[in-house]
N, C-alpha and C positions, 0 to 999 in steps of 0.2 A: 364606201362602207354600206350606204343605203341600197345600192344595187345588189351587193352580195348578201346583205342581211336587212331586208326591208322592215323587219319588226323593230329595228333600232330607231328608225325615223319617228316612231310613235312616242319616243322619249322627249321629243321636242314639240310641245303643243303649238308653238308659233307657226310651224310648217308641217305638222304631222300629216295633214291631209292634202298637201300640195303634191301633185304628180311629179315624179322625178324629172321629167322633161321640162318642168317649169321652175325647178329650184334655182337655177342660175339667174332668174329674174326676181326672186323673192328676197326682199330686204332683210328679213329676219335670218334667212339662211346665209345671206352674204355677210351679215354682221357676225354670225357664228364662225364663218369661214375666215374672215379677217382676224378675228380673235385667236383662232387656231394658228394662223400663220404668224401672228405676233408672238404667241407662245413658243413656236418653233424658233423664231428669231432670237428670243430671249435665251433659249437653250443653246443655240449656236454661239451667241455672244458670250456665254458664261460657261462654256465647256471646261474651262480651266479652273472653275470654282465649284467643285462638287458640293461643298457645304451650302452654298447659296442655292444651287439647283435643288438639293434635297429639301431645303426649307420651303422653297416656292412650290415644288411639286407635291410635297406632303399636304399642302393646303387644299389640293385637289383630291386627296384620298377620301372619297365619299362614295357610298353605295349608289348615289344618284347617277354617277357616271358609268355604271355598269348594268348590264342586264343578265338575266339568268342564262339565256341562250342567245348567242354563243357564249361560251365561258369567257372569263377574263383573259385566260391565256390565248384563246382563239381570237378575241377582240384585239389583243396586242399583236398577234401574228398578222392578222388581217390589216391592221393599221400600218404596220411596217411594210407589208406587201404593197399596199396602195400607195404609200409615200414613195417607195422605190419605183413603182410603175410610173407615177407622175414624173419623177426625175428622169427616168429613161425616155419618156415621151418628149419632155421639154428640152432636155440637154443632148439627146441623141448620143453620138459616139463619144462625146466629151465626158459622159457619165460612165466611168470605167468600172471594172470589177472591183478594183481597189476602193473606189468611191462608194460603191454599193456595200462593200464589207464594212467600211468605216461608219456609214450611216446605219447599217444594221446594228453594229456594236453600240452606237450612241442611243438609238431608239430603244434597244433592248435594255440598256442601263436606265433610261428614263422611265420605261414601263416597269 
C-alpha cells in the first residue's frame, strides 16, 4: 500500500518518516503487520460466523483508518490487489484462479 500510495504512510506516526526500504526492520511497522495478519487469521477462522465478523469489524469503522485520497473504495481495491499479489508470490501455482476469486469475495465482504 505504501509503495502505491506513499501518503498513507503518514497516518502512522511511529514509522511515517522511515524509508520504505527500511520498514521491514522497523519494530513498529512489524507490530502493525503482525496485527494485520492476526486480523486476517481471525476473519479466516470465523468466515462461517458473519455476525461475529460484523461485530468485530464494525469496531474498526473509524475515519482514522481512511484517508481522503485514495478514496475508501480505492483503498479497498488496492488492499485486495496487494493481498492477492502476495498470495500469488508466496503460493505460486497452488494459488489458483478459484482461490483468487474466493479471497476477492471474502475481502470484498469484509471491506
